[in-house]
DODRENRO-527297 format. One record per residue: y, z, x of N, C-alpha, C in turn. Coordinates in steps of 0.2 Angstrom, whole numbers, plus 5000, padded with zeros to 4 digits. Each point is the difference from the previous one (the first is absolute). Example, Ala and Ser with C-alpha at 12.3 -4.5 7.8 and 13.67 -1.06 7.14 Angstrom:
! DODRENRO-527297
497250395066500650004996500650005004500549964998500650015004500550034996
//
This chain:
! DODRENRO-527297
550354785249499749955005500649985005500649994996500649985004500550055001499850055004500550065001500649985003500149945004500649985003500549984995499849994994500549984995500350064996499850065001500250064997500750025003500450024995500750025003500350064995500450045002500350054996500749974998500249945002500649974999500149984993500550024996500149984994500549944999500650015004500549955000500049965006500049935000500049955005500749975001500249995006500649965001499849935000500549954998499949935000499749985007500350025005499849975007499350035002499850064997499350025001499549964996500249984994499649954996499949935004500649985002500049935004499550005006500050065003499650015006499350014999499850024994499350014998499649935001499550015004499549945001499450014996499949954996499450004995499350005005499550034997499450005003499549944997499549985004499649954997499750024993499849954996499750014994499250025000499850054997499350025000499649964995499549965003499649964996499350034999499750035004499450054999500250075003500150054996500250065001499850035007500450015005499950035006499649955005499949944998499549955004500449945002500349964995500349945001500750004998500549985004500749994998500249935002500549984996500349945000500750005002500349975006500650015002500349945003500650015003500449955004500050015007500349955004499950015007500450065003500650024997500450065002499650064999499650014994499650064999499450005005499849945002499450005005500250025007500749995001500350025007500250075000500050034995500350074999499550055002500150045006499550055002500050064995500550014996500050064995499549984995500149944997499549974995499350015002499949975006499350005003499750075000500450055003499850075000499950034993500549994996500050044993499449974996499849945000499549974996499350005004500050025006499450005005499749935000500449955001499849935001499650005006499449975000499549995006499949935001500249954995499849935001500649964997500149945003500549964997499749934998500249974995499849934999500749974999500249965005500749975001499949934998500349984994499949934998500749975000500249995007500749975001499949975007500549965002500149975006500250055006500450054997500250055005499550055003500150035005499650055004500350064999499650054997500250074999499950045006500350065001499950045006499450055000499650004994499450055000499449965001499550035004499349975001500049935003500549995004500049935004499450005004499649955000499549995005499350044998500150034994499450044998499749964993499549965001499849964995499650044995499850065002499750054995500550034995500650005002500550044995500549954998500049945002500549954998499749934999500149984993499849934999500749964999500149965004500749965000499849934997500249994994499949934997500749965000500049965005500649965001500149944995500450014995500049954995500850004998500249944999500749994997500050014993500650024997500050004993500349944997499549955000500249934998499549984995500149954996499649974995499349975003500149975006499449975003499750055005500250065001499750045005499350024997499550015005499350014998499850075001499950044995499950075001499250024998499749954996499450024998499450005005500149975006499550005005499950075003500550044999500050075002499850054995499849984994499950054995499350045002499549975002499450035001500150065006500349985005500150045006500550064998500549984996500450064997499650054996499649974995499650054996499550045004499749975005499650045005500450055004500549985002500450055004500250064996500349994994500250054996499450054998499449964998499450044998499850055005500049975006499850045006500450065001500749994999500450065001500050054994499949984995499950044994499350055001499549965002499450045002500150055005500449995005500250055005500550054998500249994994500550054998500749995002500249945003500649985003500549984994500650015001500549984995500349935003500149954996500249945002500649984996500549975004500649974998500049935001500049964994500149935000500749984999500249965004500849985000500149935002500649984998500349935002500750015001500449955002500750015001500350044995500049984993500350034995499650044995499349995001499550034996500049984993500149934999500149984993499549944999499949965005499649944999499350005004500049995006499450005004499650065000500350065001499650064999499750014993500449984995499750014993499449954999500149945003499449964999499450025004500150035006499450035003499750064996500450044997499850064997499649974993500349954997499749984994499349975002499949975005499349975003499650065001500350065003499550065001499850034994500550014995499850034994499549964996500149935000499549964997499350015003500050015006499350015004499750074999500450055000499850065000499850024993500349984995499950024993499649944996499949955003499649944997500449984994500650005000500449984994500449945001500349984994500449935000500650015004500349945001500750005003500550034995499949994993500550034995499950075000499450035000500050075000500350045006499849975006500350025006500850005000500249944998500749994999500450054996499750014994500350054996500050075003499550025004500050065003500550015006500049955004500550005005500749994998500149974995500749994997500250074997499650044998500250074998500150045006499749995005500250045006500649985004500149935000500649975003500349954995500550014996500249964995500449945003500250005006500349945003499649955004499350014999499549965004500149934997500049955005500049934998499749955005499450005001499749955004500249934999500149965005500249934998499449964997500249954997499549964996499449975004500249995006499449985005499550055000500250065001499650065001499650014993500349994995499750014993499549954999500149945002499549955000499450025004500150025006499450035005499750064997500350044996499750064997499649984995500249954996499549974995499449975002500049975006499449985004499650065002500350055002499750065002499650034994500350004995499750034994499449964998499949945001499449964999499550035005500250015006499550025005499850074999500450054998499850074998499650004994500249974994499750004994499549954998500049945004499549954999500349954995500650014997500349964996500850015000500449954997500750024999500150024993500350065000500250034993500750004998500450015005500750014999500449934999500449994996500449944999500750025003500149965006500750025003500649964997499849964995500649974996500350054996499750054999500350064996500750025003500550024996500650025003500050065004499550045000499950055004500149995008499849945002500049985007500649965001
//
């Protein structure tokens, strides 16, 4: 599936390894990727992964799909403890669901791809799979081990869990969060 990663090269020079740019992390095989702002701005990444839609969860504006509300969902939210991301969860889930139905590949990203975009994807995974915050967290952590939504987002995700499941199941006082 990722032919662009194939190489005949056996030995790499240190400067070649330093120049290697990582690709976004695959969350749903060939359908949803999680990345950072630089990856979202890289035309090679867009082409190689066949990205057809962006969910930008940052204050910055990216170069792709500008002015095209069908292909770009821009959730302008700061990465602060008092920032409100939960009002966007329903729209976010609807946007991704529609693109998956259309067969589009979606890239969800934020500035560093660690807090805001991870919170957005946790909300989506909870919605899509009807699962707890904890189960979604464990899955996403396996995909991206440095994910770390801020505590304000975690609290909002707990409220989202109650909306999705009808009750709060996850204990966010657990050291996992």
